C-alpha positions as CSV (number, residue, x, y, z in Angstrom):
1,M,161.8,96.2,-6.2
2,H,165.0,96.1,-8.2
3,I,166.7,98.3,-5.6
4,I,165.7,96.0,-2.7
5,Q,167.1,93.0,-4.6
6,Q,170.4,94.8,-5.2
7,I,170.6,95.7,-1.5
8,G,169.8,92.1,-0.5
9,L,172.5,90.8,-2.9
10,Q,175.1,93.2,-1.6
11,A,174.3,92.2,2.0
12,V,174.7,88.5,1.1
13,E,178.1,89.3,-0.6
14,I,179.3,91.2,2.4
15,L,178.2,88.4,4.8
16,T,180.0,85.9,2.5
17,L,183.2,87.9,2.7
18,V,182.9,88.1,6.5
19,F,182.4,84.3,6.8
20,G,185.3,83.8,4.5
21,I,187.6,85.9,6.7
22,L,186.3,84.0,9.8
23,G,187.1,80.7,8.0
24,V,190.6,81.8,7.2
25,T,191.1,82.8,10.8
26,F,189.8,79.5,12.2
27,S,191.8,77.5,9.7
28,L,195.1,79.3,10.6
29,L,194.3,78.8,14.3
30,L,193.6,75.1,13.7
31,M,196.9,74.7,11.8
32,Y,199.3,76.7,14.0
33,S,197.6,77.1,17.4
34,L,195.8,73.9,18.3
35,N,195.6,74.6,22.0
36,L,194.0,78.0,21.5
37,T,191.5,76.4,19.1
38,K,190.6,73.8,21.6
39,S,190.1,76.5,24.2
40,I,187.8,78.5,21.9
41,S,185.9,75.3,21.0
42,A,185.4,74.6,24.7
43,V,184.0,78.1,25.2
44,F,181.4,77.7,22.4
45,N,180.6,74.0,23.2
46,R,178.0,74.6,25.9
47,H,174.9,72.8,26.9
48,V,171.9,74.9,27.7
49,D,169.0,73.2,29.5
50,I,165.7,74.9,28.6
51,D,163.4,72.0,29.5
52,D,162.3,73.7,32.7
53,K,161.7,77.0,31.0
54,M,159.8,75.4,28.2
55,S,157.7,73.1,30.3
56,Y,154.8,75.5,30.4
57,L,154.3,75.0,26.6
58,N,153.6,71.3,27.2
59,K,150.5,72.0,29.2
60,D,147.0,71.1,28.0
61,V,144.8,74.2,28.1
62,Q,141.1,73.5,28.1
63,I,139.1,76.4,26.6
64,D,136.3,74.5,24.9
65,S,134.0,74.7,27.9
66,Y,134.1,78.6,27.6
67,F,133.1,78.4,24.0
68,Y,130.3,75.9,24.6
69,S,129.0,77.9,27.5
70,H,128.6,80.9,25.1
71,N,127.8,78.9,22.0
72,M,125.3,81.3,20.6
73,L,127.7,84.3,20.8
74,F,130.7,82.5,19.3
75,G,128.5,80.7,16.7
76,T,127.1,84.0,15.6
77,C,130.5,85.6,15.3
78,L,131.9,82.7,13.4
79,V,129.0,82.6,10.9
80,A,129.1,86.4,10.5
81,G,132.9,86.4,9.9
82,S,132.6,83.5,7.4
83,I,129.8,85.2,5.4
84,F,131.8,88.5,5.3
85,S,134.9,86.7,4.1
86,L,133.0,84.8,1.5
87,I,131.5,88.0,0.1
88,F,135.0,89.4,-0.1
89,F,136.5,86.4,-1.8
90,F,133.7,86.0,-4.3
91,F,132.8,89.6,-5.1
92,K,135.5,92.0,-3.9
93,L,138.8,90.2,-4.5
94,D,140.5,90.9,-7.8
95,V,143.3,88.5,-8.1
96,S,145.1,90.3,-10.9
97,S,145.1,93.6,-9.1
98,F,146.2,92.0,-5.9
99,A,149.1,90.3,-7.6
100,N,150.2,93.6,-9.2
101,I,150.4,95.2,-5.8
102,F,153.1,92.7,-4.7
103,F,154.8,92.0,-8.0
104,V,155.5,95.0,-10.2
105,S,157.2,93.0,-13.0
106,N,155.0,91.2,-15.5
107,R,157.5,88.5,-16.1
108,H,155.9,86.0,-13.6
109,L,152.5,87.6,-13.4
110,S,150.6,84.5,-14.6
111,T,152.4,82.3,-12.0
112,N,151.7,84.8,-9.3
113,E,148.0,85.0,-10.2
114,M,147.8,81.2,-10.0
115,I,149.3,81.3,-6.5
116,F,146.9,84.0,-5.3
117,S,144.0,82.1,-6.9
118,A,145.0,79.0,-5.1
119,V,145.2,80.9,-1.8
120,S,141.8,82.5,-2.6
121,W,140.2,79.1,-3.0
122,I,141.8,77.8,0.2
123,G,140.3,80.8,2.0
124,K,136.9,80.1,0.4
125,V,137.0,76.5,1.6
126,A,138.0,77.6,5.1
127,C,135.1,80.1,5.2
128,F,132.6,77.3,4.2
129,F,134.0,75.2,7.0
130,G,133.7,78.2,9.4
131,L,130.1,78.7,8.3
132,F,129.3,75.0,8.9
133,F,131.0,74.9,12.3
134,G,129.5,78.2,13.3
135,T,126.0,76.9,12.5
136,M,126.7,73.7,14.3
137,L,127.9,75.6,17.4
138,F,124.8,77.8,17.4
139,F,122.1,75.2,16.9
140,A,123.7,71.9,18.0
141,P,126.6,72.5,20.4
142,N,126.4,68.8,21.6
143,K,126.9,67.5,18.1
144,M,129.7,70.0,17.6
145,R,131.4,68.8,20.8
146,H,131.1,65.2,19.6
147,I,132.8,66.2,16.3
148,E,135.5,68.0,18.1
149,T,136.2,65.0,20.3
150,K,136.7,62.9,17.2
151,L,139.0,65.4,15.6
152,N,141.1,66.1,18.7
153,S,144.2,63.9,18.4
154,W,147.4,63.9,20.5
155,F,150.7,63.6,18.8
156,E,153.7,62.7,20.9
157,T,156.9,64.5,19.5
158,R,159.1,64.2,22.5
159,H,161.1,61.3,21.1
160,L,162.0,63.4,18.0
161,F,163.3,66.3,20.1
162,E,165.2,63.9,22.4
163,K,167.3,62.8,19.3
164,L,168.1,66.5,18.7
165,D,169.2,66.9,22.3
166,N,172.0,64.4,22.1
167,S,175.5,66.0,22.2
168,D,178.0,64.7,19.6
169,R,181.7,65.7,19.8
170,D,183.0,63.4,17.0
171,L,183.5,66.4,14.7
172,D,185.8,68.1,17.1
173,T,187.7,64.9,17.7
174,I,188.3,64.4,13.9
175,L,189.3,68.0,13.4
176,F,191.8,68.0,16.3
177,R,193.4,64.7,15.2
178,R,194.3,66.1,11.7
179,P,194.6,69.8,12.2
180,M,197.0,70.5,9.3
181,F,194.9,68.6,6.8
182,F,191.5,70.1,7.7
183,G,193.1,73.5,8.4
184,A,194.5,73.5,4.9
185,I,191.2,72.5,3.3
186,G,189.4,75.2,5.3
187,L,192.0,77.8,4.3
188,I,191.7,77.0,0.6
189,V,187.9,77.1,0.6
190,S,187.8,80.3,2.7
191,L,190.3,82.0,0.4
192,F,188.3,81.0,-2.6
193,I,185.1,82.4,-1.0
194,I,186.9,85.7,-0.2
195,I,188.2,86.0,-3.8
196,L,184.7,85.4,-5.2
197,S,183.1,87.9,-2.7
198,I,185.7,90.6,-3.6
199,L,185.2,90.1,-7.3
200,N,181.4,90.3,-6.9
201,L,181.6,93.4,-4.8
202,L,184.0,95.1,-7.3
203,S,181.9,94.2,-10.4
């Protein structure tokens, strides 16, 4: 586990160094070659329309009729799966051993056991719901359909995504109006990041 953490930290340090070098390059271009910077900005500032390609995700797929036409089969599967999972959660699952598999260090073992215990209880509650709905689907599919109709709700999120779809070029305008000022700030910050990255890599 310690080796994986070290590899991850070194990867972050290398990426930080790369981003610092890219920041220095962009800052120098902004300060001394504004036209080239504008050309590069125009290349990367592109609008990609994926509404047509993603329209199939916005379709309402009705599959409840298939489940209700085979209510005894799916009700039996749901009840059997819930009973099997409840037996596992109550009699087979050892939270301490399970936590030791993923976390070798004992430093945060109690916290990890609490997390896995909470996940275990969530699984138990979900199994009880599965047992209830499976029984309802087997013996009373009409009542189950009535419950499903009440629980089915439609949430319109299009207006939230429409706000994200607006193009805003104010940042480019501000940067290109004061290229020396923002270029100098970017250069100082990027050099500082590069120095820190090199020191961390050498230490």
